[in-house]
C-alpha positions as CSV (number, residue, x, y, z in Angstrom):
1,M,-101.8,-141.4,78.3
2,P,-103.6,-137.7,78.4
3,I,-102.0,-137.3,81.6
4,A,-98.6,-138.3,80.9
5,H,-98.5,-135.5,77.8
6,I,-99.7,-132.9,80.1
7,M,-97.0,-134.0,82.9
8,A,-94.1,-134.6,79.9
9,S,-95.4,-130.6,78.5
10,G,-93.6,-129.2,81.2
11,M,-95.9,-126.3,81.3
12,G,-96.6,-126.7,84.9
13,G,-100.2,-128.6,83.8
14,I,-102.7,-125.7,85.8
15,R,-100.3,-123.8,87.2
16,T,-99.4,-122.1,84.3
17,A,-101.1,-122.7,80.4
18,G,-99.8,-126.7,80.3
19,D,-103.3,-128.0,80.6
20,L,-104.5,-125.5,77.8
21,V,-101.6,-126.0,75.9
22,A,-102.1,-130.2,76.2
23,W,-106.0,-129.2,75.0
24,M,-105.2,-128.0,71.8
25,Q,-102.5,-131.1,70.8
26,I,-105.1,-133.8,72.1
27,T,-108.2,-131.9,70.5
28,R,-106.6,-130.4,67.4
29,R,-103.5,-132.8,66.9
30,M,-101.2,-129.6,66.9
31,K,-97.4,-129.2,67.6
32,I,-96.5,-127.9,70.7
33,A,-95.4,-124.5,69.1
34,E,-98.5,-123.9,67.0
35,A,-100.7,-125.0,70.0
36,K,-98.8,-122.2,72.7
37,N,-98.9,-119.9,69.7
38,Y,-103.0,-120.6,69.5
39,V,-103.2,-120.7,73.5
40,A,-101.1,-117.0,74.1
41,D,-103.3,-115.6,71.0
42,R,-106.9,-116.8,72.5
43,L,-105.4,-115.6,75.8
44,G,-104.1,-112.5,74.9
45,V,-100.7,-112.9,76.3
46,S,-97.0,-113.6,75.2
47,L,-95.4,-116.8,74.8
48,L,-93.2,-116.3,77.8
49,D,-96.4,-115.0,79.8
50,L,-97.8,-118.6,79.7
51,T,-95.1,-120.2,81.6
52,D,-95.5,-117.7,84.4
53,E,-97.2,-118.6,87.4
54,A,-98.1,-115.2,88.7
55,V,-99.3,-114.1,85.3
56,M,-101.3,-116.9,84.6
57,R,-103.1,-117.6,87.9
58,E,-104.5,-113.9,87.5
59,I,-105.7,-114.7,84.1
60,R,-106.9,-118.1,84.9
61,N,-109.0,-116.4,87.8
62,D,-110.2,-113.6,85.5
63,L,-111.5,-116.0,82.7
64,G,-112.8,-118.6,85.3
65,I,-110.7,-121.3,84.1
66,G,-109.8,-122.9,87.6
67,T,-106.5,-122.5,89.5
68,V,-104.8,-124.9,91.5
69,A,-105.9,-123.6,94.7
70,A,-109.5,-122.7,93.9
71,T,-111.1,-119.7,95.5
72,A,-114.5,-119.3,97.2
73,S,-116.2,-117.7,94.4
74,G,-114.2,-119.0,91.5
75,P,-115.1,-121.7,89.2
76,K,-114.4,-125.5,89.9
77,G,-114.9,-128.4,88.0
78,I,-117.1,-129.1,85.0
79,R,-117.9,-125.0,85.6
80,A,-113.8,-124.0,84.8
81,K,-113.7,-126.9,82.0
82,L,-117.1,-125.6,80.4
83,K,-114.7,-122.1,80.1
84,V,-112.0,-124.1,79.0
85,A,-113.9,-125.7,76.3
86,E,-115.5,-121.6,75.1
87,L,-112.1,-120.2,75.4
88,L,-110.4,-122.3,73.5
89,D,-113.4,-123.4,70.8
90,I,-112.8,-126.6,71.8
91,Q,-115.3,-129.9,72.6
92,I,-114.6,-131.6,75.7
93,N,-116.8,-135.1,75.8
94,S,-117.6,-134.5,79.9
95,V,-118.9,-130.8,79.4
96,T,-121.2,-131.8,76.4
97,R,-122.6,-135.1,78.3
98,F,-123.3,-132.4,80.9
99,Q,-124.5,-129.7,79.1
100,K,-127.1,-132.4,77.2
101,Q,-128.6,-133.4,81.5
102,I,-129.2,-129.9,81.8
103,V,-131.3,-129.3,78.6
104,S,-132.7,-132.9,79.5
């Protein structure tokens, strides 16, 4: 269901901010307009910038929250998810479990 919801939101997923908006809808049960406003505020961009691939690629690189075509020095996988969790102030189960493994 989450994947279908991310695709249905129509914001381009990780190419723009669709995945971030979907996280807010899923974890905080926000309506789409509220989720977009929250994400735009956390990223410090306008609502229009959320759907601009060029702007969001630069922002995603700067914040280390992953891009479609990962760069050699850029974060991937769980490292990018950890940054997303911190940025949006949400709990992501896989990140929490990973952090517990590191502490153990």
